[in-house]
C-alpha positions as CSV (number, residue, x, y, z in Angstrom):
1,M,3.5,-26.2,-6.4
2,P,0.2,-24.0,-7.7
3,S,1.2,-20.8,-9.2
4,P,-0.6,-17.6,-9.9
5,S,-2.2,-17.7,-13.5
6,S,-3.2,-14.9,-15.8
7,A,-6.5,-14.1,-13.5
8,H,-4.6,-14.0,-10.4
9,W,-2.1,-11.5,-12.2
10,L,-5.0,-9.7,-13.7
11,S,-6.5,-9.0,-10.3
12,L,-2.9,-7.5,-9.1
13,V,-2.7,-5.1,-11.9
14,G,-6.4,-4.3,-10.9
15,S,-5.1,-4.0,-7.2
16,I,-2.0,-1.9,-8.3
17,W,-4.3,0.6,-10.4
18,L,-6.5,1.2,-7.3
19,Q,-3.4,1.6,-4.8
20,T,-2.2,4.2,-7.4
21,I,-5.0,6.4,-7.2
22,N,-6.4,5.8,-3.4
23,G,-4.2,8.0,-1.5
24,P,-6.5,11.3,-2.5
25,N,-5.7,12.6,1.2
26,A,-2.0,12.6,0.3
27,D,-2.1,15.9,-1.8
28,F,-4.0,17.7,1.2
29,P,-0.8,19.7,1.7
30,V,-0.7,20.9,-1.5
31,Y,-4.1,23.1,-1.5
32,S,-4.3,23.4,2.1
33,S,-3.0,27.3,2.7
34,Q,-5.6,28.1,-0.1
35,L,-8.7,26.3,1.9
36,K,-7.3,27.9,4.9
37,D,-7.7,31.4,3.3
38,L,-11.0,30.4,1.6
39,K,-12.8,29.6,4.4
40,H,-10.9,31.8,6.9
41,I,-9.7,29.0,9.4
42,T,-7.3,29.1,11.8
43,Q,-3.9,26.5,12.0
44,V,-5.7,24.5,14.6
45,Q,-9.0,24.2,12.3
46,L,-7.1,23.3,9.4
47,N,-5.1,20.3,11.2
48,F,-8.6,19.3,12.1
49,L,-9.7,18.7,8.3
50,A,-6.2,17.0,8.3
51,F,-7.5,14.4,11.0
52,A,-10.7,14.2,9.4
53,S,-9.7,12.2,6.5
54,D,-8.0,9.7,9.0
55,A,-10.8,9.9,11.1
56,G,-12.7,8.1,9.1
57,K,-10.1,4.9,9.4
58,L,-12.1,4.7,12.7
59,F,-14.8,2.9,11.1
60,G,-12.9,0.9,8.6
61,W,-13.5,-2.1,10.0
62,F,-17.0,-2.2,8.4
63,S,-15.4,-2.8,5.1
64,G,-13.8,-6.1,6.9
65,V,-17.2,-7.1,7.7
66,A,-18.7,-6.1,4.1
67,A,-15.9,-8.1,2.4
68,L,-17.1,-11.2,4.4
69,Y,-20.3,-11.0,2.8
70,L,-20.1,-8.9,-0.4
71,P,-18.2,-9.3,-3.6
72,L,-15.0,-7.6,-3.6
73,W,-15.8,-5.4,-6.7
74,L,-18.7,-4.4,-4.8
75,V,-16.9,-3.3,-1.7
76,A,-14.5,-1.4,-4.3
77,F,-17.4,0.6,-5.5
78,I,-19.1,1.8,-2.1
79,G,-15.6,3.1,-1.1
80,A,-15.2,5.1,-4.5
81,A,-18.5,6.2,-3.8
82,F,-17.8,7.3,-0.4
83,G,-15.0,9.5,-2.2
84,L,-16.9,10.8,-4.8
85,V,-19.7,12.1,-2.5
86,G,-16.9,13.7,-0.1
87,Y,-14.8,15.2,-2.4
88,G,-17.4,16.3,-5.1
89,V,-19.6,18.0,-2.8
90,Q,-16.9,19.8,-1.4
91,Y,-15.8,21.0,-5.1
92,L,-19.5,21.9,-6.0
93,F,-20.2,24.2,-3.0
94,L,-16.2,25.3,-1.7
95,D,-17.4,29.0,-2.8
96,S,-20.3,28.9,-1.2
97,A,-21.0,30.5,2.6
98,G,-23.4,27.6,3.0
99,L,-20.8,25.2,3.1
100,R,-19.6,25.1,6.7
101,Y,-16.6,23.9,8.8
102,W,-18.5,21.4,10.2
103,H,-19.4,20.3,6.7
104,L,-16.1,20.5,5.6
105,F,-14.9,17.9,8.5
106,L,-18.1,15.4,7.9
107,L,-17.5,15.0,4.2
108,T,-13.6,14.5,4.3
109,S,-14.3,11.8,7.0
110,L,-16.6,10.0,4.6
111,A,-13.7,10.2,1.7
112,G,-11.2,8.9,4.5
113,N,-13.6,6.2,5.1
114,G,-13.8,5.1,1.4
115,I,-10.2,4.5,1.3
116,C,-10.5,2.1,3.7
117,W,-12.8,0.1,1.6
118,I,-10.6,0.0,-1.4
119,N,-7.2,-1.0,0.7
120,T,-9.8,-3.8,2.2
121,V,-10.2,-5.1,-1.2
122,C,-6.4,-4.6,-2.7
123,Y,-5.0,-6.6,0.6
124,L,-7.7,-9.3,0.5
125,L,-6.8,-9.9,-3.1
126,C,-3.2,-10.2,-3.0
127,I,-3.2,-12.3,0.3
128,R,-6.1,-14.6,-1.4
129,N,-4.9,-14.9,-4.7
130,F,-1.3,-15.1,-4.7
131,G,-0.5,-18.0,-1.7
132,S,3.1,-18.0,-0.7
133,S,3.5,-14.7,-2.6
134,S,1.3,-13.3,-0.9
135,R,4.1,-11.1,1.1
136,V,5.6,-9.6,-2.4
137,A,2.2,-9.1,-3.9
138,V,0.7,-7.1,-0.8
139,S,4.2,-4.9,-0.9
140,L,4.4,-4.6,-4.9
141,A,0.7,-3.3,-4.6
142,T,0.9,-1.1,-1.5
143,S,4.0,0.3,-3.1
144,Y,1.9,2.1,-5.6
145,L,-0.2,4.0,-2.9
146,G,3.0,5.8,-2.2
147,L,2.4,7.3,-6.1
148,S,-1.0,9.0,-5.4
149,A,0.1,12.2,-4.4
150,K,2.7,12.3,-7.5
151,V,0.0,11.0,-9.9
152,Y,-2.9,13.7,-8.8
153,T,0.1,16.6,-8.9
154,S,0.8,15.9,-12.4
155,L,-2.7,15.5,-13.6
156,A,-3.4,19.2,-12.0
157,D,-0.4,20.4,-13.2
158,S,-0.8,19.3,-16.9
159,A,-4.4,18.0,-17.2
160,L,-6.1,20.9,-15.5
161,P,-4.0,23.9,-15.8
162,G,-6.2,26.4,-16.1
163,L,-8.2,25.7,-13.1
164,A,-5.2,24.9,-11.3
165,A,-3.9,28.2,-11.6
166,S,-7.3,29.7,-10.5
167,S,-8.0,27.6,-8.2
168,K,-5.8,24.9,-6.7
169,A,-7.9,23.6,-3.9
170,K,-11.3,23.1,-6.6
171,T,-8.7,21.3,-8.9
172,Y,-7.3,18.5,-6.3
173,L,-11.3,18.3,-4.9
174,L,-12.5,17.7,-8.5
175,L,-9.8,14.9,-9.1
176,N,-10.0,13.3,-5.6
177,A,-13.4,13.0,-6.4
178,V,-14.0,11.7,-10.2
179,V,-10.4,9.5,-10.4
180,P,-10.8,6.5,-7.9
181,M,-14.5,6.3,-9.3
182,L,-13.3,6.1,-13.2
183,V,-10.4,3.7,-12.4
184,T,-12.7,1.3,-10.1
185,V,-15.3,1.1,-13.1
186,V,-12.0,0.0,-15.2
187,V,-10.7,-2.7,-12.9
188,A,-14.0,-4.2,-11.4
189,P,-14.3,-7.4,-13.4
190,S,-10.7,-8.3,-12.3
191,L,-11.8,-8.0,-8.4
192,R,-12.3,-11.4,-8.0
193,V,-10.6,-14.5,-5.9
194,V,-9.5,-17.4,-8.1
195,D,-8.2,-20.6,-7.0
196,L,-4.4,-21.5,-7.7
197,T,-4.5,-24.2,-10.1
198,S,-1.6,-23.1,-12.7
199,E,1.4,-25.2,-12.3
200,A,3.6,-23.0,-14.8
201,S,5.9,-21.0,-13.0
202,T,5.6,-16.9,-12.6
203,D,9.0,-16.3,-11.5
204,A,10.0,-14.3,-14.5
205,A,6.5,-12.5,-14.3
206,F,7.6,-11.0,-10.9
207,L,11.1,-9.9,-12.5
208,V,9.3,-8.1,-15.1
209,M,6.7,-6.4,-12.7
210,F,9.8,-5.6,-10.3
211,A,11.9,-3.9,-13.5
212,I,8.2,-1.8,-14.6
213,T,8.1,-0.7,-10.8
214,L,11.5,0.3,-10.8
215,A,11.2,2.2,-13.9
216,T,7.7,3.8,-12.6
217,G,9.6,4.8,-9.6
218,A,12.3,6.4,-11.2
219,C,10.2,8.6,-13.7
220,A,8.6,9.7,-10.7
221,V,11.4,10.6,-8.6
222,V,13.1,12.1,-11.6
223,G,10.0,14.1,-12.3
224,S,10.2,15.4,-9.0
225,I,13.7,16.3,-9.1
226,G,13.2,17.9,-12.4
227,S,10.4,20.3,-11.1
228,T,12.7,21.0,-8.6
229,S,15.7,22.2,-10.6
230,G,13.6,23.8,-13.2
231,S,14.8,21.2,-15.9
232,G,14.0,17.9,-17.2
233,L,10.3,16.9,-19.3
234,S,7.6,19.1,-19.0
235,S,4.3,18.7,-17.0
236,R,2.4,17.3,-20.2
237,E,5.1,14.8,-20.9
238,H,6.0,13.7,-17.6
239,V,2.3,12.8,-16.9
240,I,1.9,11.0,-20.1
241,S,5.3,8.6,-19.6
242,L,4.0,8.0,-16.0
243,G,0.5,7.2,-17.3
244,V,2.2,4.7,-20.1
245,L,4.8,2.7,-17.5
246,L,1.5,2.8,-15.0
247,A,-0.2,0.6,-17.9
248,T,2.6,-1.2,-19.0
249,P,1.7,-4.5,-16.4
250,V,-1.1,-5.2,-17.9
251,L,1.0,-6.6,-20.6
252,I,2.2,-9.4,-17.7
253,P,-1.5,-11.0,-17.3
254,L,-1.7,-11.0,-21.3
255,A,1.8,-12.9,-21.8
256,L,0.5,-15.5,-18.9
257,R,-2.8,-16.0,-20.9
258,V,-1.0,-16.3,-24.2
259,R,1.3,-18.8,-22.6
260,E,-1.7,-20.9,-20.8
261,S,-3.3,-21.0,-24.5
262,L,-0.8,-22.3,-25.7
263,H,-0.2,-24.9,-23.1
264,K,-3.5,-26.1,-23.5
265,I,-3.2,-26.7,-27.0
266,R,0.1,-28.9,-26.4
267,E,-1.6,-30.9,-24.2
268,T,-4.5,-31.7,-26.2
269,K,-2.0,-32.7,-28.8
270,R,0.2,-34.9,-26.4
271,E,-3.3,-36.5,-25.1
272,N,-4.3,-37.4,-28.4
273,R,-1.1,-39.0,-29.5
274,I,-1.2,-41.0,-25.9
275,H,-4.4,-42.2,-26.9
276,D,-3.5,-43.6,-30.1
277,L,-0.4,-45.3,-29.2
278,G,-2.3,-46.7,-26.3
279,T,-5.0,-48.6,-29.2
280,D,-2.2,-50.2,-30.8
281,D,-0.2,-51.5,-27.9
282,A,-1.5,-54.6,-27.2
283,D,0.8,-55.3,-23.9
284,A,-0.7,-51.8,-22.3
285,A,-3.5,-53.8,-21.3
286,G,-1.7,-56.1,-19.0
287,A,-0.3,-53.0,-17.3
288,V,-1.4,-52.3,-13.7
289,V,-1.2,-49.4,-11.7
290,V,-1.2,-49.6,-7.8
291,I,-1.1,-46.1,-6.4
292,D,-0.7,-45.8,-2.8
293,V,-3.7,-43.5,-1.8
294,A,-2.8,-42.2,1.7
295,A,0.8,-41.4,0.3
296,A,-0.4,-39.4,-2.7
297,A,-3.0,-37.5,-0.5
298,A,0.1,-36.5,1.7
299,A,2.2,-35.8,-1.4
300,A,-0.6,-33.5,-2.5
301,E,-1.5,-31.8,0.5
302,S,2.3,-30.9,0.2
303,I,2.1,-29.5,-2.8
304,K,-0.6,-26.9,-1.7
305,E,2.0,-25.8,1.0
306,G,4.6,-25.5,-1.6
307,D,8.0,-26.8,-1.9
308,G,10.2,-24.1,-1.1
309,V,9.3,-22.2,2.4
310,A,7.0,-23.3,5.1
311,E,6.1,-20.6,7.7
312,K,5.0,-21.9,11.0
313,P,1.7,-21.1,11.6
314,Q,0.6,-18.3,14.0
315,E,-2.5,-18.3,16.4
316,E,-5.2,-17.0,14.7
317,I,-6.6,-13.7,16.8
318,G,-9.6,-12.0,15.9
319,G,-12.4,-9.8,17.7
320,L,-12.1,-8.8,21.3
321,R,-9.3,-11.3,22.1
322,L,-7.2,-8.9,20.0
323,L,-7.5,-6.2,22.7
324,R,-6.5,-8.3,25.3
325,K,-3.0,-9.0,23.7
326,L,0.0,-7.2,25.0
327,D,1.3,-7.7,21.4
328,F,-1.6,-5.9,20.1
329,W,-1.0,-2.8,22.0
330,L,3.2,-2.9,21.4
331,Y,1.9,-2.9,17.9
332,F,-0.8,-0.3,17.8
333,F,1.8,2.1,19.8
334,S,5.0,1.5,17.6
335,Y,3.0,2.0,14.5
336,M,1.8,5.2,16.0
337,F,5.0,6.6,17.1
338,S,6.3,6.1,13.5
339,G,4.1,5.6,10.4
340,T,1.5,7.7,11.7
341,L,4.2,10.2,12.9
342,G,5.3,10.2,9.6
343,L,1.8,10.6,7.8
344,V,1.6,13.7,10.1
345,F,4.5,15.4,8.9
346,L,3.6,14.9,5.7
347,N,0.0,16.4,6.1
348,N,1.6,19.0,7.5
349,L,4.1,19.7,4.5
350,G,2.3,22.3,3.2
351,Q,2.4,24.9,6.1
352,I,6.3,23.1,7.0
353,A,7.4,24.8,3.7
354,E,5.1,28.0,4.0
355,S,6.5,28.7,7.1
356,R,10.2,28.2,5.4
357,R,9.1,30.4,2.4
358,L,9.5,28.0,0.1
359,G,7.6,28.8,-3.4
360,Q,6.6,24.9,-4.6
361,T,4.8,23.3,-2.1
362,S,3.9,20.6,-4.7
363,T,7.3,20.2,-5.4
364,L,7.9,18.5,-1.9
365,V,4.9,16.8,-1.8
366,S,5.7,15.0,-5.1
367,L,9.4,14.4,-3.6
368,S,7.8,12.8,-0.4
369,S,5.4,10.7,-2.6
370,S,8.4,9.2,-4.8
371,F,11.0,8.6,-2.2
372,G,7.6,6.6,-0.4
373,F,6.8,4.9,-3.6
374,F,10.2,3.1,-3.0
375,G,10.2,2.7,0.6
376,R,7.0,0.7,0.0
377,L,8.4,-1.1,-2.8
378,L,11.6,-2.5,-0.6
379,P,10.0,-5.2,1.2
380,S,9.0,-6.7,-2.0
381,F,12.3,-6.9,-2.9
382,L,13.4,-8.4,0.5
383,D,10.4,-10.9,0.4
384,Y,11.0,-12.3,-2.8
385,Y,14.7,-13.1,-2.6
386,S,14.7,-14.3,1.0
387,A,11.8,-16.7,-0.1
388,K,13.9,-17.9,-2.6
389,S,17.1,-18.7,-0.3
390,G,14.7,-20.3,2.3
391,Y,14.0,-17.6,4.7
392,S,11.5,-15.4,6.1
393,I,12.2,-12.0,7.3
394,S,10.4,-10.6,10.5
395,R,7.8,-7.5,9.6
396,T,8.3,-6.5,13.3
397,G,12.2,-6.3,12.8
398,S,11.9,-4.9,9.6
399,M,9.5,-2.4,11.4
400,A,12.1,-1.4,14.2
401,S,15.1,-1.1,11.6
402,L,13.2,1.2,9.9
403,M,12.2,3.8,12.5
404,A,15.9,4.6,13.6
405,P,16.7,6.6,10.6
406,M,13.1,8.4,10.7
407,S,14.0,9.5,14.2
408,G,17.2,11.0,13.3
409,A,15.6,12.6,10.4
410,F,13.2,14.7,12.4
411,F,16.3,16.1,14.3
412,L,18.3,16.9,10.9
413,L,15.0,19.2,10.3
414,L,16.2,21.3,13.3
415,N,18.8,22.9,10.6
416,S,16.9,25.4,8.8
417,S,18.6,24.9,5.4
418,D,16.3,23.9,2.5
419,L,19.0,20.9,1.5
420,F,18.3,19.5,4.8
421,L,14.5,20.1,4.5
422,Y,14.6,18.0,1.2
423,L,16.8,15.3,2.4
424,S,14.5,14.8,5.7
425,T,11.4,14.8,3.4
426,A,12.9,12.3,1.3
427,V,14.1,10.0,4.1
428,I,10.8,10.3,6.2
429,G,8.8,9.4,2.9
430,T,10.9,6.6,2.4
431,C,10.6,5.0,5.9
432,T,6.8,6.0,6.1
433,G,6.4,4.1,3.1
434,A,8.2,0.8,3.9
435,I,6.3,1.0,7.2
436,T,3.1,1.1,6.3
437,S,3.8,-1.9,3.7
438,V,5.5,-3.7,6.1
439,A,2.7,-3.9,8.6
440,V,0.6,-5.0,6.3
441,S,2.1,-8.2,6.5
442,A,3.1,-7.6,10.1
443,T,-1.0,-7.9,10.8
444,S,-1.1,-11.4,9.3
445,E,2.2,-12.8,10.7
446,L,1.1,-11.8,14.1
447,F,-2.7,-12.3,14.0
448,G,-3.5,-14.8,11.5
449,T,-5.3,-14.2,8.2
450,E,-8.9,-15.3,9.0
451,N,-9.5,-12.4,10.2
452,F,-7.4,-10.1,8.5
453,G,-9.9,-7.6,7.0
454,V,-11.3,-6.6,10.8
455,N,-7.9,-7.0,12.2
456,H,-6.1,-4.6,10.2
457,N,-8.9,-2.0,10.2
458,V,-8.5,-2.2,13.9
459,V,-4.8,-1.4,13.9
460,V,-5.0,1.2,11.4
461,S,-7.3,3.1,14.0
462,N,-4.3,4.4,15.6
463,I,-3.6,6.6,12.2
464,P,-6.7,9.1,13.6
465,V,-5.6,8.9,17.0
466,G,-2.3,9.8,16.3
467,S,-3.1,12.2,13.8
468,L,-5.3,14.0,16.3
469,C,-2.3,14.0,18.8
470,F,0.3,15.1,16.8
471,G,-1.2,17.3,14.6
472,Y,-3.0,19.4,17.3
473,F,0.2,19.6,19.2
474,A,1.9,21.0,15.9
475,A,-0.8,23.1,15.2
476,Y,-1.2,24.6,18.6
477,L,2.9,25.2,18.9
478,Y,2.7,26.6,15.3
479,Q,-0.6,28.7,15.9
480,R,1.2,30.2,18.9
481,G,4.4,31.9,16.7
482,A,1.7,33.0,14.3
483,R,1.4,36.9,13.6
484,G,-1.6,39.1,12.1
485,S,-5.0,38.3,11.1
486,T,-3.7,35.9,8.8
487,H,-2.2,33.5,11.0
488,Q,0.4,32.7,9.5
489,C,4.3,32.1,11.4
490,I,7.1,32.6,9.5
491,G,10.5,31.2,10.4
492,A,12.3,27.8,11.1
493,A,11.3,28.3,15.0
494,C,7.3,27.5,14.0
495,Y,8.0,23.8,14.2
496,R,11.4,23.6,16.1
497,E,10.0,22.1,19.0
498,T,7.5,20.2,17.5
499,F,10.4,18.2,15.4
500,V,12.4,17.7,18.9
501,V,9.0,16.3,20.1
502,W,8.2,13.9,17.2
503,G,12.2,12.9,17.0
504,A,11.9,11.6,20.7
505,T,8.7,9.8,19.9
506,C,10.1,8.5,17.1
507,A,12.6,6.9,19.2
508,V,10.4,5.7,22.3
509,G,8.5,4.1,18.9
510,T,11.5,2.1,17.9
511,L,12.1,1.0,21.4
512,L,8.4,-0.6,21.6
513,C,8.5,-2.3,18.5
514,A,11.9,-3.8,19.4
515,V,10.4,-5.4,22.1
516,L,7.7,-6.6,19.9
517,Y,10.3,-8.0,18.0
518,A,11.9,-9.8,20.5
519,R,8.5,-11.6,21.8
520,S,7.4,-12.5,18.5
521,R,10.6,-13.7,16.9
522,S,10.0,-17.4,17.9
523,F,7.1,-17.7,15.1
524,A,8.0,-14.3,13.0
525,G,11.0,-15.0,10.7
526,K,12.0,-18.2,11.6
527,L,14.2,-20.0,9.1
528,A,12.2,-21.9,6.9
529,V,12.0,-25.5,6.6
530,R,12.6,-26.8,3.0
531,T,10.6,-30.0,2.3
532,P,11.8,-32.4,0.0
533,S,10.8,-32.4,-3.8
534,C,7.2,-33.0,-4.6
535,L,7.9,-34.7,-7.5
536,A,10.0,-37.1,-5.5
537,R,7.3,-37.8,-2.8
538,L,5.0,-38.5,-5.8
539,A,7.6,-41.0,-7.6
540,N,7.5,-43.0,-4.1
541,C,3.7,-42.8,-4.1
542,L,3.3,-44.9,-7.3
543,V,4.0,-48.8,-7.8
544,V,4.2,-49.8,-11.4
545,S,3.6,-53.4,-11.9
546,S,3.4,-55.6,-15.3
């Protein structure tokens, strides 16, 4: 069956680099406390700023519509431009009294909407360029989104140490504005859909990519743990090693390009040799080749489908029909009560760390980012090896199994020990990353791929809704326990009630997702049908007589 070529892999590398820097909102907990002091705002107002980035996703479906009519590279540029304006204006006028709170809200919403545009490009490239391997490609690319916070904190600590020391907020706003645009300019030529025509297997390329990805995640985790313990590589050494590992995937399309060039040279030589033999063989003129055209066409069609896993097609659903489906609402709320809830927890890490008098908030954010990376990577491993064995894992079943430990982690946070805080942050970061990665494929599994760009942006509109509800609830309880003019709450009790409610909510989400799995298992995660070898079918199609 057709395999991804060097052009397809180059688009995947571009998607990976875009995903790595497409989570600028993930570093908000690092500078949120300083922003709160600079602009003299309350915890509730600060929470609304965290919600503002998610509010941009309410209009994320515009990016899906734009992707139907515009080149994907242009869609990515629009998203990067939104981030440049949203964070850039905040950076330039943060110290000015003219930059009001409502300005901050609108600018953050604009930047948050830009994230949706870049995400849409990455998802569509992986789905359209990798055919039957699209699940693996999507999971690989989205796993790098979990590294965004780690990348930005590392850059701030090493590349801009002086500015970071004087104004942490301005440092991160500058990086959030500039880095996505620079990376988009670099990868723009690779952001295109290419037809699958190559016949050479790229299984080895996937295995190499897994190895590179694991090494990158290990580097991120070691760097996070090292900063916690005060040992290990310096900030500058760590960011250099991380940069080298992030650049390494480009070697895969280069190697495939060399292999394709060598293959063309061999084919040319073989054709010339056959032509020479044909002119010398007088009997060759009497050979007649009879081809069963209908059977050959059927075999060619089966080649397109692939020799291995053949997934049962699901109903294509789009537009208003999506909102009339019970499965959509089960999916919407189970996602909101798990993945979105995890994102709200991560947005509040800065205030949680401050309430427990933890010195280095960036360390906790880096830890959650690193484990979120491995959580996002896990589905790609499962997809790759299950496809090899002839099975397709249900995405809704995977999501339900990830929500249970996440619910338990919220209850572990009731213990005031720093050890449990780090442990729970790692578990929630891992599960949140895995759920958000699985959800990309779950949308196409449940509702089809034709309207994916719009459908998934409708689904993720649960993120701003959940961010507003859960975030406001946490901020209200925090503000209730705050003392003095600084609006600060100190002690484990600041978030105790919040963690109880969040844990119970996540348990409800687990139940909803289990119901969704029971309803969708007739077509999701079925045992795949293994078809006979395409070469055998083609051999039966050809009748050669002399």
